[in-house]
N, C-alpha and C positions, 0 to 999 in steps of 0.2 A: 952408310946411306940406307934409308928405309927402303925395303923392297916393295915392288908393286904387288898388290894383293887384291883378291876379289872376295867379297863377303860370301860365306857359305851357309848352308842350312845349319841349325834351324832358324837363324836370324831372319833370313829373307823369306821364310814361310810364315813369320809372325806378322802382326799388324804393322803397317809402315811406320807409325809413330814409335812403336817399341823397337823395331829394327833400326830406326834412326838413332835412338838413344844408345843402343849397344854399339853401333858402328862409330858414333860420335865419341863415345868414351874411349874406344880403342885408338882412334886416330889422334885424339888429344894426348893420350898417354905416349904414343910414338913421338909426337912433336916435343913433348916435355923431355924425352930422353935424348934428343939430338944435342950434340956438342956445339960450342960456340963457333968452332971453325966451319962446321957444316952449315950452320945458319948464315954465317958471313958469306961463304962461297955461294950459297943459294941466292942471297940478296943481290950479290954482284951479277950473277948470271941473269936473274930476272930483270934487273935494271937494264942490262944490255938488250934483252929480248923486247922489253917495252919500247926502248928507243928505236928499235928496228921495225916496229909496226908501221905500215903505211897509214893505218887509220889514225895513229897519233899525229903524224905529220900533217894530216888533213884536218884535224880537229881544231875547232875554235873554242869549245868548252869541254872540259874533261871533269868528270866527277870521280873521286877516289876516296881514300881513307888513310889513316896513319897507322901502319903496322905496329903492334905492341907485342911484347913477350916473344913467343916462338912463331908468330905469324910469318909466313914467307913473304919476302919482299924487302926492299931497302927501307931503313928507317926514315930516310928523306924522300919517300915515294913522291910526295907532292912536288918537290924540287926537281926530281927526275922528269916529271910530266910537264912542268912549266916550260914555257917558251915564248918568244915574241908574238904578241897578239893573241895569246892563248890564255883563257881563264881557267883556273882550277878551283873546283868546289870540293869542300870537305864536309863530312857529316857532323851533326850535333845531335847526340842521342837525347830524345825527349822522355818524359816520365812514363809514357805508355809504350816505350820501345820503338816508336816510329822515329823517323829521321828528318830533322830540319837540316838546312845547308847554309854554309857561309863561305865566302871567298878566301882562298889562301893568298896571303900577300907577303910571304917570306917566313923563314924559320921563327922569327920573333913574334909572329902573329899567333903561334900555337900556345895554348895554356893547358895545364893539367885539369882533368875532369874526372867524374866518377868512374868507377870500375877500372881504374888504371888507364883510361883513355886520354888522348890529347886531342884538343879541338881548337878550331879557329876562334879567335876572340871577337871577330868583326860582327857587323849587323847580320841578323838572321834573315834569310831570304824566303823561308817557307818550305814545306815538304815538296811542293810542286816544282821547285826550282830545278830539281834533277831532270825534269822533263826536257830541259833545253840542252842537255849534254849530248855531244856527238859520240863520245867514248866514255864508258863507265868501267872503272876497275873495281871489281867486287871481291870482297873476302869470301873465303869458303874453306871447308875442310876436305871436300872431295868433289869431283865431277866425273860423270860416267860417259860412256861412248855416245850417248844421245845428247850430251850437253846439259843434262840435269845436274844441278848443283845442290850440295848439302851444306848448310851453314851451321851455326851454333845453336839454333833452335828458338831464337827470340822473334823471328819473323820480320825483323827490321828491313832486311834487303828484299824480302819477298814483296813487301809493300812498295819499296822504292822502285824495284824493277817493273812493277805494274804501272808506274807513272811515266815510263820512258816512251819517247817517240818510236814508231815502228822501225825506223832506220838506225837507231842507236846501236853502236858496237859495244858489246858487253864481254869482258874478259876476266877470268879468275886466275889468281896467282897461287900456285901449288908447289909442294915438294914433289920429287919424282914419284914417290910411292902412292900419291893421292889421286892419280888418274885411274879409275876403276872401271871394270866392265859394266857394273850395274850398281846404282845406289837406290835405296828405297825411296819412293816418291809418293807425294800426296797431291790432291787436285790443285792446291794453290802454288805448287812448285813451278818455277819458270826456268826454262833452259837459257843458257848463255851461248854466245857466238864462238867463244874460243877459251882455251885454257893454256896458260904458260907454265912450264916447269923448267928447271935448269937445263934439261936435256933437249926439250923440243917445244914447238908451238903447235897446238892441235886446234884445228878449226872444225866447227860442226855445221851441218847443212842448214842453210838459211831458213828453209821452210819448217825446220824443227826448232829453230831458235828465235822465231819472230813473235 
């Protein structure tokens, strides 16, 4: 299991963008080194943690993604989130790295896309569709104690998070070692409401994550 760790100088003393690149490379290398058993155990634990969220039980529209490679989370994440009367939206990556959205209608609705992604094949609903989600499951490489999230650097989810309604519940799925004391932040970075790891569910203050 990857150990929890905190970035140290000189990375945190450099410009945020440079510090992000260094931390991102380190975290991706750790993920790549994880064995199949640990990935599977993490996926199962995160599926259980998601099902236990009261926010999921109350949600009518959920936005999520399809985990690929070593991303933490069950491969059938959309199916885990689906339920009677609940709509699940999945992202469609556009040429400018922004996200369009389409409804998930079952495993057969997913098709292979660029960059190794899997996307829904249904009608595109537009980038603003995520604004109707009550619960948004966001990918990330790390989250710190303030709820600030670090992604892969494309800015796709920074734009999506900016479109959410104020009351939307945002949660990131992580391995145990990816909840850090501090991650380098830039002005466009938006905090999330919670982070799930195999070991725990961590919620962040609403006033810092709104």
